[in-house]
DOVEX-819593 format. One record per residue: residue in three letters; y, z, x of N, C-alpha, C in turn. Coordinates in Angstrom, 3 decimals, always signed. Example, Ala and Ser with C-alpha at 12.3 -4.5 7.8 and 13.67 -1.06 7.14 Angstrom:
+--------+----------+----------+----------+----------+----------+----------+----------+----------+----------+
: residu :      nc2 :      nc3 :      nc1 :     cac2 :     cac3 :     cac1 :      cc2 :      cc3 :      cc1 :
+--------+----------+----------+----------+----------+----------+----------+----------+----------+----------+
:    Ala :   -5.690 :   +7.800 :  +13.190 :   -4.500 :   +7.800 :  +12.300 :   -3.300 :   +7.800 :  +13.200 :
:    Ser :   -2.250 :   +7.080 :  +12.850 :   -1.060 :   +7.140 :  +13.670 :   +0.030 :   +7.870 :  +12.900 :
+--------+----------+----------+----------+----------+----------+----------+----------+----------+----------+
***
This chain:
+--------+----------+----------+----------+----------+----------+----------+----------+----------+----------+
: residu :      nc2 :      nc3 :      nc1 :     cac2 :     cac3 :     cac1 :      cc2 :      cc3 :      cc1 :
+--------+----------+----------+----------+----------+----------+----------+----------+----------+----------+
:    Met :   -1.284 :   +0.348 :   +0.917 :   -0.104 :   -0.208 :   -0.058 :   +1.655 :   +0.148 :   +0.856 :
:    Met :   +1.949 :   -0.689 :   +1.012 :   +3.122 :   -1.108 :   +1.265 :   +4.431 :   -0.308 :   +0.360 :
:    Ile :   +5.469 :   -0.053 :   +1.306 :   +6.595 :   +0.856 :   +0.706 :   +7.964 :   -0.438 :   +1.093 :
:    Leu :   +8.569 :   +0.099 :   +0.682 :   +9.376 :   -1.089 :   +0.274 :  +11.248 :   -0.365 :   +0.027 :
:    Ile :  +12.225 :   +0.021 :   +0.656 :  +12.835 :   +0.863 :   +0.842 :  +14.254 :   -0.482 :   +0.755 :
:    Thr :  +15.245 :   -0.835 :   -0.255 :  +15.919 :   -1.645 :   -0.735 :  +17.657 :   -0.943 :   -0.987 :
:    Thr :  +18.750 :   -1.624 :   -1.286 :  +19.674 :   -0.632 :   -1.067 :  +20.297 :   -1.441 :   -2.960 :
:    Ser :  +21.336 :   -0.965 :   -2.587 :  +22.644 :   -2.818 :   -3.365 :  +23.001 :   -3.744 :   -2.820 :
:    Arg :  +23.490 :   -5.001 :   -3.315 :  +23.554 :   -5.798 :   -1.795 :  +24.139 :   -5.370 :   -0.641 :
:    Asn :  +25.623 :   -4.594 :   -0.724 :  +26.607 :   -4.262 :   +0.219 :  +26.384 :   -3.329 :   +0.572 :
:    Pro :  +25.274 :   -2.752 :   +1.286 :  +25.343 :   -0.859 :   +1.500 :  +26.639 :   -0.714 :   +2.498 :
:    Ser :  +26.863 :   +0.924 :   +2.007 :  +27.465 :   +0.951 :   +3.689 :  +26.851 :   +1.838 :   +4.416 :
:    Gln :  +27.389 :   +2.370 :   +5.604 :  +26.906 :   +2.743 :   +6.656 :  +26.251 :   +3.791 :   +6.440 :
:    Arg :  +26.596 :   +5.057 :   +6.202 :  +25.537 :   +6.498 :   +5.914 :  +24.824 :   +5.633 :   +5.165 :
:    Thr :  +24.182 :   +4.273 :   +3.405 :  +23.279 :   +4.024 :   +3.265 :  +22.338 :   +4.408 :   +3.979 :
:    Arg :  +22.844 :   +2.977 :   +4.890 :  +22.108 :   +2.292 :   +5.802 :  +21.749 :   +3.558 :   +6.944 :
:    His :  +22.038 :   +4.365 :   +7.315 :  +21.520 :   +5.198 :   +8.465 :  +20.750 :   +6.398 :   +6.919 :
:    Phe :  +20.845 :   +6.191 :   +5.722 :  +20.026 :   +7.342 :   +5.634 :  +18.929 :   +6.735 :   +5.353 :
:    Ile :  +18.578 :   +5.420 :   +4.825 :  +17.803 :   +3.788 :   +4.417 :  +16.495 :   +4.239 :   +5.689 :
:    Asn :  +17.425 :   +4.110 :   +6.860 :  +16.518 :   +4.297 :   +8.554 :  +16.167 :   +5.203 :   +8.415 :
:    Glu :  +16.757 :   +6.765 :   +8.759 :  +16.338 :   +7.858 :   +8.644 :  +14.538 :   +8.264 :   +7.417 :
:    Leu :  +14.880 :   +7.485 :   +6.472 :  +13.461 :   +7.797 :   +5.319 :  +12.916 :   +6.802 :   +6.219 :
:    Ile :  +12.691 :   +5.444 :   +6.607 :  +11.376 :   +4.469 :   +6.619 :  +10.882 :   +5.563 :   +8.281 :
:    Lys :  +11.726 :   +6.193 :   +8.905 :  +11.293 :   +6.936 :  +10.308 :  +10.269 :   +8.182 :  +10.298 :
:    Cys :  +10.544 :   +9.317 :   +8.520 :  +10.239 :   +9.421 :   +8.167 :   +8.246 :   +9.319 :   +7.321 :
:    Ile :   +8.899 :   +8.237 :   +5.973 :   +7.306 :   +7.336 :   +5.553 :   +6.715 :   +6.901 :   +6.374 :
:    Pro :   +5.171 :   +6.956 :   +6.360 :   +5.173 :   +5.591 :   +7.156 :   +4.268 :   +4.723 :   +5.802 :
:    Gly :   +4.797 :   +3.744 :   +6.321 :   +3.772 :   +2.225 :   +5.530 :   +5.299 :   +1.761 :   +5.515 :
:    Ser :   +6.288 :   +2.120 :   +5.016 :   +7.412 :   +1.728 :   +4.899 :   +7.899 :   +1.035 :   +5.546 :
:    Ala :   +9.181 :   +0.326 :   +5.213 :   +9.533 :   -0.729 :   +5.321 :  +10.968 :   -1.115 :   +4.721 :
:    Lys :  +12.142 :   -1.397 :   +5.764 :  +13.691 :   -1.709 :   +4.803 :  +13.329 :   -3.252 :   +4.457 :
:    Leu :  +14.011 :   -3.521 :   +3.566 :  +14.690 :   -4.646 :   +2.908 :  +15.743 :   -5.317 :   +2.780 :
:    Asn :  +16.491 :   -5.480 :   +3.329 :  +17.898 :   -6.207 :   +2.887 :  +17.477 :   -7.403 :   +2.173 :
:    Arg :  +17.763 :   -7.131 :   +0.598 :  +17.973 :   -7.894 :   +0.319 :  +18.488 :   -9.148 :   +0.005 :
:    Gly :  +19.875 :   -8.776 :   +0.081 :  +21.252 :   -9.409 :   -0.487 :  +21.320 :   -9.814 :   -1.335 :
:    Lys :  +21.442 :  -11.215 :   -1.999 :  +22.158 :  -11.483 :   -3.488 :  +20.292 :  -11.477 :   -4.344 :
:    Thr :  +19.504 :  -10.967 :   -3.870 :  +17.979 :  -11.506 :   -4.862 :  +17.893 :  -10.021 :   -5.869 :
:    Pro :  +17.760 :  -10.628 :   -6.898 :  +17.696 :   -9.877 :   -7.716 :  +16.756 :   -8.604 :   -7.878 :
:    Leu :  +17.441 :   -7.893 :   -8.301 :  +15.703 :   -6.290 :   -8.064 :  +14.713 :   -7.030 :   -8.611 :
:    Arg :  +14.789 :   -7.259 :  -10.536 :  +13.826 :   -7.974 :  -10.949 :  +12.518 :   -8.681 :  -10.211 :
:    Leu :  +13.632 :   -9.745 :   -9.446 :  +12.476 :  -10.675 :   -8.464 :  +12.317 :  -10.163 :   -7.735 :
:    Leu :  +12.175 :   -9.304 :   -6.732 :  +11.670 :   -8.210 :   -5.609 :  +10.709 :   -7.913 :   -6.693 :
:    Leu :  +11.368 :   -6.634 :   -7.707 :   +9.513 :   -5.773 :   -7.939 :   +8.337 :   -6.904 :   -8.556 :
:    Gly :   +9.132 :   -8.314 :   -8.746 :   +7.959 :   -8.922 :   -9.567 :   +7.205 :   -9.993 :   -8.565 :
:    Arg :   +7.435 :  -10.267 :   -7.258 :   +6.682 :  -10.411 :   -5.703 :   +5.806 :   -9.266 :   -5.622 :
:    Ser :   +6.449 :   -8.232 :   -5.095 :   +5.587 :   -6.861 :   -5.038 :   +4.997 :   -6.219 :   -5.957 :
:    Val :   +4.141 :   -6.598 :   -6.512 :   +3.351 :   -5.822 :   -8.361 :   +2.423 :   -3.901 :   -7.537 :
:    Asp :   +1.783 :   -4.742 :   -6.308 :   +1.100 :   -3.728 :   -5.487 :   +1.575 :   -2.770 :   -4.784 :
:    Asp :   +3.516 :   -2.900 :   -4.958 :   +3.848 :   -2.192 :   -4.051 :   +4.679 :   -1.488 :   -4.409 :
:    Thr :   +5.218 :   -0.424 :   -3.922 :   +6.079 :   +0.668 :   -4.031 :   +7.509 :   +0.206 :   -3.546 :
:    Val :   +8.860 :   +0.386 :   -4.945 :   +9.677 :   -0.548 :   -4.513 :  +10.684 :   +1.391 :   -4.527 :
:    Ile :  +11.093 :   +1.214 :   -3.246 :  +12.097 :   +2.901 :   -3.123 :  +13.762 :   +1.788 :   -3.588 :
:    Gln :  +14.481 :   +2.067 :   -4.764 :  +15.737 :   +1.588 :   -4.220 :  +16.736 :   +2.943 :   -4.157 :
:    Val :  +17.418 :   +2.315 :   -3.213 :  +18.701 :   +3.695 :   -3.533 :  +19.662 :   +3.358 :   -3.398 :
:    Val :  +20.199 :   +3.812 :   -5.399 :  +21.804 :   +3.440 :   -5.572 :  +22.778 :   +4.038 :   -4.902 :
:    Glu :  +24.147 :   +3.242 :   -4.998 :  +24.978 :   +4.310 :   -4.187 :  +26.111 :   +4.319 :   -4.652 :
:    Arg :  +26.787 :   +5.364 :   -4.796 :  +28.918 :   +5.501 :   -5.332 :  +28.899 :   +5.902 :   -4.363 :
:    Ser :  +30.362 :   +5.220 :   -4.246 :  +31.517 :   +5.548 :   -3.150 :  +31.508 :   +5.752 :   -1.878 :
:    Gly :  +29.733 :   +5.061 :   -1.431 :  +29.585 :   +4.543 :   -0.349 :  +28.793 :   +5.846 :   -0.072 :
:    Asn :  +28.255 :   +6.439 :   -0.228 :  +27.370 :   +7.827 :   -0.300 :  +26.422 :   +7.644 :   -1.017 :
:    Pro :  +25.173 :   +7.723 :   -0.963 :  +23.541 :   +7.638 :   -2.113 :  +23.476 :   +8.401 :   -3.122 :
:    Ala :  +23.785 :   +8.466 :   -4.056 :  +23.826 :   +8.866 :   -5.459 :  +22.722 :   +8.791 :   -5.810 :
:    Ala :  +21.470 :   +7.651 :   -5.938 :  +20.169 :   +7.766 :   -6.593 :  +19.349 :   +7.482 :   -6.200 :
:    Ile :  +18.237 :   +7.544 :   -6.588 :  +16.336 :   +6.692 :   -5.778 :  +15.630 :   +6.686 :   -7.262 :
:    Asn :  +15.619 :   +5.680 :   -7.359 :  +15.064 :   +5.374 :   -7.910 :  +13.681 :   +4.209 :   -7.639 :
:    Val :  +12.491 :   +4.736 :   -8.350 :  +11.237 :   +5.201 :   -7.650 :  +10.528 :   +3.666 :   -8.635 :
:    Tyr :   +9.959 :   +2.481 :   -7.884 :   +9.433 :   +1.078 :   -8.946 :   +7.982 :   +1.341 :   -8.528 :
:    Arg :   +6.733 :   +1.180 :   -9.403 :   +5.428 :   +1.340 :   -9.224 :   +4.756 :   -0.117 :  -10.008 :
:    Arg :   +4.038 :   -0.754 :   -8.838 :   +3.865 :   -2.040 :  -10.299 :   +4.331 :   -2.082 :  -10.906 :
:    Gly :   +6.196 :   -2.635 :  -10.775 :   +7.070 :   -3.033 :  -11.066 :   +7.803 :   -2.630 :  -12.302 :
:    Lys :   +7.485 :   -1.578 :  -12.705 :   +8.272 :   -0.826 :  -13.565 :   +9.097 :   +0.520 :  -12.615 :
:    Leu :   +9.260 :   +1.121 :  -13.494 :  +10.268 :   +2.094 :  -12.824 :   +9.552 :   +3.808 :  -13.034 :
:    Glu :   +9.064 :   +4.320 :  -12.263 :   +8.324 :   +5.675 :  -12.224 :   +9.130 :   +6.786 :  -12.110 :
:    Ile :  +10.233 :   +6.720 :  -11.246 :  +11.327 :   +7.953 :  -11.124 :  +12.149 :   +7.609 :  -10.668 :
:    Gly :  +13.552 :   +8.576 :  -11.670 :  +14.732 :   +8.363 :  -11.210 :  +15.212 :   +9.345 :  -10.602 :
:    Met :  +15.896 :   +9.876 :   -9.762 :  +16.680 :  +10.708 :   -8.853 :  +17.998 :  +10.486 :   -9.307 :
:    Glu :  +18.998 :  +11.398 :   -9.857 :  +19.931 :  +11.836 :   -9.554 :  +20.355 :  +12.296 :   -8.674 :
:    Leu :  +20.997 :  +11.894 :   -6.724 :  +21.557 :  +12.587 :   -5.247 :  +22.740 :  +13.215 :   -6.017 :
:    Arg :  +22.483 :  +15.418 :   -5.789 :  +23.425 :  +15.499 :   -5.757 :  +24.423 :  +15.595 :   -3.897 :
:    Gly :  +23.887 :  +15.222 :   -2.675 :  +23.920 :  +15.369 :   -1.602 :  +23.375 :  +14.946 :   -0.746 :
:    Val :  +23.154 :  +13.900 :   +0.341 :  +22.386 :  +14.269 :   +1.544 :  +23.368 :  +14.208 :   +2.889 :
:    Lys :  +21.974 :  +14.618 :   +3.466 :  +22.449 :  +15.832 :   +4.712 :  +21.421 :  +14.721 :   +6.104 :
:    Leu :  +22.083 :  +13.637 :   +6.450 :  +21.572 :  +12.927 :   +7.190 :  +21.066 :  +13.873 :   +8.955 :
:    Leu :  +20.606 :  +13.380 :   +9.644 :  +19.726 :  +13.835 :  +10.930 :  +21.224 :  +13.669 :  +11.913 :
:    Gln :  +22.000 :  +12.844 :  +12.376 :  +23.340 :  +12.687 :  +12.836 :  +23.785 :  +14.310 :  +11.654 :
:    Asp :  +24.293 :  +13.929 :  +11.125 :  +25.152 :  +15.705 :  +10.323 :  +24.764 :  +16.709 :  +10.471 :
:    Met :  +23.210 :  +16.986 :  +11.063 :  +22.370 :  +17.953 :  +11.892 :  +22.442 :  +17.951 :  +13.069 :
:    His :  +22.705 :  +17.235 :  +14.367 :  +22.968 :  +16.990 :  +15.419 :  +21.372 :  +16.957 :  +15.896 :
:    Val :  +20.469 :  +16.276 :  +14.880 :  +18.996 :  +16.065 :  +15.725 :  +19.056 :  +15.043 :  +15.598 :
:    Val :  +18.479 :  +14.548 :  +16.662 :  +17.834 :  +13.413 :  +17.263 :  +16.347 :  +13.040 :  +17.237 :
:    Arg :  +15.930 :  +11.694 :  +16.175 :  +14.212 :  +11.257 :  +16.133 :  +14.062 :  +10.532 :  +16.633 :
:    His :  +13.289 :  +10.412 :  +17.827 :  +12.969 :   +8.500 :  +18.348 :  +11.563 :   +8.252 :  +17.808 :
:    Arg :  +10.317 :   +8.806 :  +17.327 :   +9.605 :   +8.451 :  +16.842 :   +9.303 :   +8.494 :  +15.529 :
:    Pro :   +9.183 :   +7.386 :  +14.863 :   +8.240 :   +7.718 :  +13.740 :   +7.112 :   +7.985 :  +13.250 :
:    Ala :   +6.825 :   +9.007 :  +11.786 :   +5.704 :   +9.618 :  +11.813 :   +4.942 :   +8.291 :  +11.310 :
:    Ser :   +3.603 :   +8.660 :  +11.706 :   +2.454 :   +7.503 :  +11.554 :   +1.574 :   +8.702 :  +10.171 :
:    Ser :   +2.171 :   +9.893 :   +9.845 :   +1.243 :  +10.537 :   +8.872 :   +2.476 :  +11.158 :   +7.782 :
:    Leu :   +2.672 :  +11.441 :   +6.817 :   +3.106 :  +12.625 :   +5.961 :   +2.013 :  +12.729 :   +4.567 :
:    Val :   +2.394 :  +14.850 :   +4.406 :   +2.217 :  +15.271 :   +3.573 :   +3.018 :  +15.737 :   +2.802 :
:    Met :   +2.776 :  +16.015 :   +1.841 :   +3.864 :  +17.301 :   +0.550 :   +3.053 :  +17.917 :   +0.244 :
:    Val :   +3.968 :  +19.514 :   +0.163 :   +4.224 :  +21.129 :   -0.257 :   +5.517 :  +20.727 :   -1.315 :
:    Gly :   +4.983 :  +21.428 :   -2.621 :   +6.041 :  +21.843 :   -3.775 :   +4.452 :  +21.834 :   -4.915 :
:    Thr :   +5.165 :  +23.039 :   -5.352 :   +4.466 :  +23.042 :   -6.892 :   +5.071 :  +22.329 :   -7.641 :
:    Ala :   +6.136 :  +21.639 :   -7.936 :   +7.042 :  +21.252 :   -9.248 :   +5.975 :  +20.108 :   -9.800 :
:    Trp :   +6.407 :  +19.617 :  -10.862 :   +5.859 :  +18.292 :  -11.536 :   +6.690 :  +16.963 :  -10.893 :
:    Val :   +7.378 :  +17.320 :  -10.017 :   +8.537 :  +16.653 :   -8.955 :   +7.784 :  +16.115 :   -7.925 :
:    Ala :   +7.136 :  +17.033 :   -7.212 :   +6.067 :  +16.823 :   -5.880 :   +4.952 :  +16.514 :   -6.761 :
:    Asp :   +3.971 :  +16.343 :   -7.192 :   +3.527 :  +15.696 :   -7.923 :   +3.332 :  +13.963 :   -8.058 :
:    Ala :   +4.486 :  +14.016 :   -8.934 :   +4.787 :  +12.326 :   -8.881 :   +5.472 :  +12.180 :   -7.761 :
:    Leu :   +6.415 :  +12.268 :   -7.069 :   +6.733 :  +11.654 :   -5.600 :   +5.329 :  +11.907 :   -4.118 :
:    Ser :   +4.647 :  +12.909 :   -4.528 :   +3.172 :  +12.466 :   -4.005 :   +2.363 :  +11.236 :   -4.152 :
:    Gln :   +2.584 :  +10.892 :   -5.348 :   +1.570 :   +9.877 :   -6.229 :   +2.453 :   +8.497 :   -6.014 :
:    Ala :   +3.311 :   +8.214 :   -5.956 :   +3.921 :   +7.448 :   -5.903 :   +4.091 :   +6.838 :   -4.328 :
:    Leu :   +4.249 :   +8.069 :   -3.511 :   +4.228 :   +7.849 :   -2.028 :   +3.249 :   +7.801 :   -1.295 :
:    Gly :   +2.224 :   +7.810 :   -2.092 :   +0.787 :   +7.840 :   -2.267 :   +0.225 :   +8.929 :   -0.430 :
:    Val :   +0.684 :   +9.730 :   -0.678 :   +0.594 :  +10.824 :   +0.339 :   -0.565 :  +12.422 :   -0.355 :
:    Gln :   -0.918 :  +12.796 :   +0.003 :   -1.492 :  +14.189 :   +0.060 :   -0.317 :  +15.107 :   -0.626 :
:    Leu :   -0.586 :  +15.908 :   -1.786 :   +0.108 :  +17.168 :   -1.896 :   -0.654 :  +18.186 :   -1.847 :
:    Tyr :   -0.080 :  +19.138 :   -1.370 :   -0.625 :  +21.099 :   -1.135 :   +0.312 :  +21.827 :   -1.944 :
:    Pro :   -0.129 :  +21.865 :   -3.231 :   +1.006 :  +22.751 :   -3.786 :   +0.425 :  +24.058 :   -3.429 :
:    Ser :   +2.003 :  +24.794 :   -3.242 :   +2.092 :  +26.600 :   -2.707 :   +1.060 :  +26.318 :   -2.493 :
:    Val :   +1.905 :  +25.764 :   -0.742 :   +1.563 :  +26.131 :   +0.471 :   +2.830 :  +26.088 :   +1.670 :
:    Asp :   +2.633 :  +27.268 :   +2.538 :   +3.470 :  +27.277 :   +3.141 :   +3.859 :  +26.243 :   +4.408 :
:    Pro :   +4.773 :  +25.920 :   +4.688 :   +4.484 :  +24.762 :   +5.856 :   +4.496 :  +25.113 :   +6.687 :
:    Gly :   +4.192 :  +25.835 :   +7.555 :   +3.862 :  +26.619 :   +8.878 :   +1.999 :  +26.770 :   +8.431 :
:    Glu :   +1.381 :  +26.496 :   +7.875 :   +0.454 :  +26.422 :   +7.965 :   -0.359 :  +24.875 :   +7.812 :
:    Leu :   +0.377 :  +24.365 :   +7.667 :   +0.508 :  +23.025 :   +8.186 :   +0.381 :  +22.251 :   +9.255 :
:    Arg :   +0.645 :  +23.034 :   +9.647 :   +1.527 :  +22.905 :  +11.408 :   +0.302 :  +21.914 :  +12.330 :
:    Gly :   +0.947 :  +20.583 :  +12.213 :   +0.075 :  +20.259 :  +13.586 :   -1.163 :  +19.445 :  +12.604 :
:    Val :   -1.351 :  +19.130 :  +10.861 :   -2.163 :  +18.349 :  +10.618 :   -1.215 :  +16.839 :   +9.906 :
:    Ser :   -0.366 :  +16.712 :  +10.219 :   +0.458 :  +15.933 :  +10.049 :   +2.088 :  +15.158 :  +10.979 :
:    Asp :   +2.453 :  +14.103 :  +10.884 :   +3.440 :  +13.803 :  +12.347 :   +4.779 :  +14.147 :  +11.034 :
:    Ala :   +4.705 :  +14.197 :   +9.779 :   +5.420 :  +14.733 :   +9.322 :   +5.447 :  +15.587 :   +7.803 :
:    Ile :   +6.145 :  +16.590 :   +7.753 :   +5.661 :  +17.378 :   +6.476 :   +6.866 :  +17.036 :   +5.525 :
:    Ala :   +7.058 :  +16.467 :   +4.065 :   +7.360 :  +16.812 :   +3.088 :   +7.722 :  +17.753 :   +2.265 :
:    Val :   +8.722 :  +18.557 :   +2.088 :   +8.915 :  +19.869 :   +1.602 :   +9.782 :  +19.619 :   -0.076 :
:    Met :   +8.909 :  +20.142 :   -1.236 :   +9.676 :  +20.150 :   -1.983 :   +9.558 :  +21.082 :   -3.006 :
:    Met :  +11.280 :  +21.506 :   -2.566 :  +11.828 :  +23.209 :   -3.263 :  +12.486 :  +23.356 :   -4.723 :
:    Arg :  +12.320 :  +23.844 :   -5.880 :  +13.301 :  +24.532 :   -6.287 :  +14.199 :  +25.698 :   -6.304 :
:    Thr :  +16.057 :  +24.828 :   -6.532 :  +16.476 :  +25.108 :   -6.368 :  +17.464 :  +25.576 :   -7.374 :
:    Glu :  +18.622 :  +26.351 :   -7.207 :  +19.390 :  +26.339 :   -8.074 :  +20.052 :  +26.019 :   -9.419 :
:    Tyr :  +21.022 :  +24.189 :   -8.490 :  +21.357 :  +23.236 :   -9.289 :  +20.047 :  +22.291 :   -8.866 :
:    Gly :  +18.730 :  +22.720 :   -8.917 :  +17.683 :  +21.213 :   -9.193 :  +16.708 :  +21.830 :   -8.012 :
:    Trp :  +16.401 :  +20.314 :   -7.081 :  +15.216 :  +20.917 :   -6.298 :  +16.396 :  +19.849 :   -4.757 :
:    Arg :  +15.860 :  +20.174 :   -3.524 :  +16.020 :  +19.725 :   -2.543 :  +14.511 :  +19.460 :   -2.073 :
:    Leu :  +14.730 :  +18.124 :   -1.480 :  +13.494 :  +17.285 :   -0.219 :  +13.694 :  +17.479 :   +1.153 :
:    Glu :  +13.144 :  +18.138 :   +1.888 :  +13.383 :  +17.885 :   +3.514 :  +11.855 :  +17.208 :   +3.713 :
:    Phe :  +12.419 :  +16.874 :   +5.023 :  +11.122 :  +16.437 :   +5.803 :  +11.514 :  +16.947 :   +7.366 :
:    Leu :  +10.254 :  +17.540 :   +7.336 :   +9.613 :  +18.704 :   +8.564 :   +9.049 :  +17.981 :   +9.692 :
:    Asp :   +9.071 :  +17.975 :  +10.650 :   +8.312 :  +17.506 :  +11.837 :   +6.859 :  +18.473 :  +11.674 :
:    Gly :   +5.978 :  +17.568 :  +12.027 :   +4.612 :  +17.889 :  +11.542 :   +4.656 :  +19.144 :  +12.627 :
:    Leu :   +5.257 :  +19.315 :  +13.834 :   +4.162 :  +19.620 :  +15.127 :   +5.501 :  +21.164 :  +15.250 :
:    Asp :   +6.690 :  +20.594 :  +14.996 :   +7.657 :  +22.319 :  +15.631 :   +8.807 :  +22.353 :  +14.751 :
:    Leu :   +8.007 :  +22.096 :  +13.422 :   +8.977 :  +22.360 :  +11.571 :  +10.461 :  +22.339 :  +11.549 :
:    Gly :  +10.686 :  +21.626 :  +12.707 :  +12.836 :  +21.389 :  +12.194 :  +12.483 :  +19.766 :  +11.589 :
:    Pro :  +13.810 :  +19.643 :  +11.414 :  +14.117 :  +18.804 :  +10.387 :  +13.760 :  +17.465 :  +11.354 :
:    Cys :  +13.455 :  +16.198 :  +10.918 :  +13.041 :  +14.843 :  +11.487 :  +13.539 :  +13.595 :  +10.788 :
:    Gly :  +14.141 :  +14.368 :   +9.332 :  +14.729 :  +13.148 :   +8.094 :  +15.412 :  +13.943 :   +7.322 :
:    Pro :  +15.943 :  +13.094 :   +6.665 :  +17.260 :  +13.872 :   +5.557 :  +16.928 :  +14.757 :   +5.129 :
:    Ala :  +18.171 :  +15.547 :   +4.157 :  +17.547 :  +16.832 :   +3.677 :  +18.371 :  +16.421 :   +2.425 :
:    Ile :  +17.311 :  +16.103 :   +0.705 :  +17.963 :  +15.573 :   +0.197 :  +18.306 :  +16.404 :   -1.726 :
:    Ser :  +19.583 :  +16.918 :   -1.107 :  +19.577 :  +17.731 :   -2.490 :  +19.657 :  +16.925 :   -4.152 :
:    Ile :  +18.814 :  +17.027 :   -5.119 :  +18.539 :  +16.279 :   -6.074 :  +18.939 :  +17.100 :   -7.169 :
:    Ser :  +19.917 :  +16.613 :   -8.467 :  +20.854 :  +17.115 :   -8.985 :  +19.542 :  +17.618 :  -10.691 :
:    Gly :  +19.350 :  +15.865 :  -10.921 :  +18.128 :  +15.823 :  -12.206 :  +17.195 :  +14.626 :  -11.692 :
:    Val :  +15.970 :  +14.761 :  -12.326 :  +14.970 :  +14.244 :  -12.295 :  +14.065 :  +13.536 :  -13.382 :
:    Glu :  +14.115 :  +12.562 :  -13.161 :  +13.478 :  +11.463 :  -15.123 :  +12.380 :  +10.654 :  -14.312 :
:    Ala :  +10.962 :  +11.687 :  -15.097 :   +9.776 :  +10.650 :  -14.979 :   +9.948 :   +9.906 :  -16.325 :
:    Val :   +9.759 :   +8.288 :  -15.608 :   +9.807 :   +7.652 :  -16.743 :   +8.242 :   +7.255 :  -17.128 :
:    Thr :   +7.641 :   +7.452 :  -16.188 :   +6.420 :   +6.809 :  -16.981 :   +5.225 :   +7.078 :  -15.403 :
:    Leu :   +4.400 :   +8.163 :  -15.920 :   +3.012 :   +8.560 :  -14.935 :   +2.047 :   +8.354 :  -15.272 :
+--------+----------+----------+----------+----------+----------+----------+----------+----------+----------+
***
């Protein structure tokens, strides 16, 4: 299964950085510069693939839509994104494996969409060395937070994403 990550027609530099960081921590993913190609045409071509569309507002990532088999499966409204460069962290090697930790239905839906193993209610420290990257989905006061951690030192290896709302369209 291939995961294609795309944006609007003319993404800002911050959105491009966000996508590049996502690609480094989601194995089997690739960036697709779609230019003027309509999204529906892209979804029609990639029937077996997962397509992640990053929608931006005012030059910042504002929403993530996850499509599987050509249909919208998960829509996430973003509250904020903290990039590795904002955290002064340098990440050089892409992850070859990813696991997810979380108890909410959001973690379950996202792990299915990405095709990764979900470990419900596990401390990320217990998974040290199991995978190159660990995606941690946690409930917060304002919604959810998705963080990508290095599988060895548990430091950040990808963006920290604050999510204000999630809608599961088809599960």
